N, C-alpha and C positions, 0 to 999 in steps of 0.2 A: 660865565665868567669862570674862569680860573682861581685858583687859590691865590689868596691876598698875600702881596710881599710885604712882608715886615723890617723893620731894620732892627728888630731884637737879636741878639748875639745869640749863636748857633752853639749847641752843645759839641763838644769835641768828641770824636769817636775813640776812645783808648786803643782797641788794638788796632786800627789804624795809624793812630799818633805813634806808638810804639814800632811798627815797621817801618814807617817813614822814617823815624829817628834813627833807627838801627840801619836802613839803607845809607841815610847819610853818613853814618859813622864809619861805614863800612868804603862808603866812596872816598873819607878821608885817610881811612889805612891804603888805599889803592894810590893815594897820592903821596905817599909816603910820610904822612903825618900821624907816625904812630902814637905821639903822645897825647895828640888833640883826641885820637881813635879812642885811647884807654881811658880818657875823661869822659866822653861822650858813652862810653859801654859801661862804665863804673855803677851808674844808677839809672832806671827808667824815669824818663819826664812824669810829672804827677797832674792830672787835670784838677784845677782850682776853682773851676767856674766856667760860666760860659765865656768861650773864645779867650781863656786863660789857661796856660800851664807853667809850672813851676819845674826846676830841675836843681838837684841839691849836688853841692860840691862840697869837699873838705879840707883844701890846703890852697895854699897861694897860689902855687902852679897852674892847679886846674882853674883858678879864680882868673889868672892872666890869660889861659886859651879860651876862656869862655867870654870874657871881656873883647878879646880879639874877633871871635869867631862870631858873636850874638848876631850882629847885623845880617851876615849871609846866610846863618842858619834860620833865623825868623824868617827871612824872605822865604826860604827854600819852603820851612813850614807853612808858610802862608798860602802859597802856591798850590802844595801838594796836597793841603787839606781845603783848600778851596774858603778860607777864611781869611781875608784881606784885614779884619780886625784885633786878630790874634795876638795875644801878648805874652812874652817869656820871662818870668823873674827866676832869676838866678840866684838861689839862697847858698849862702855858706855855711855850713854846720860844724857846731863846735864837737870837737871829737872829746869826749869824755874820758880822761885817762884813768884806770883802776889804779888804787894804790897799791904797791906792793908791799905783801905782809912779810915780815921775818917769820922764822919758826915760832918764836916765844910769841908774837902777834896772833900766829893763827890758834895757839895754844890755848892764849886767853880768851879768844872768841870762844873757841869750843868749850871752854871750862865755865864759861857765863851759861851756857846752854845746858851743860852737864857738869855740875860741880863734883860730880863722884871722880873725874879726873884728876883734880887736885890731890883725892887722897891716893887713887893709884900712883901717881907720880912721887908722892911722900915716900908710899909704902915700899914701893921699886926703886925708889932714889934714882930716877930718870933725869938725864940731862939731856936738855931741847939744843945743845950745839954751841 
């Protein structure tokens, strides 16, 4: 008897996934789809489970490209990885914008950690701008 065949989902090979993904992205660049190539190359796909991968995007333009390209991309990945059950989840990540601090804000933060700065500022009559 040979090995028993099961319907259990197979584990995706990470290095093969990245290689196949990058080949697809490069093919899109050769087709003149530079923006799609940039989207596909911005991050690496992540294995999230058996027959499951996710890909992170960060803006509405990338979301549009991936919505349009996903059926073709998924078919390509399923074929190249020999995994007909493969699923691709596209996740839009929220970019957290760090607040911009004024000179006064930065000084106040530093002074909280080191109160001697307040004394120095008063002693030398420093202006923060």
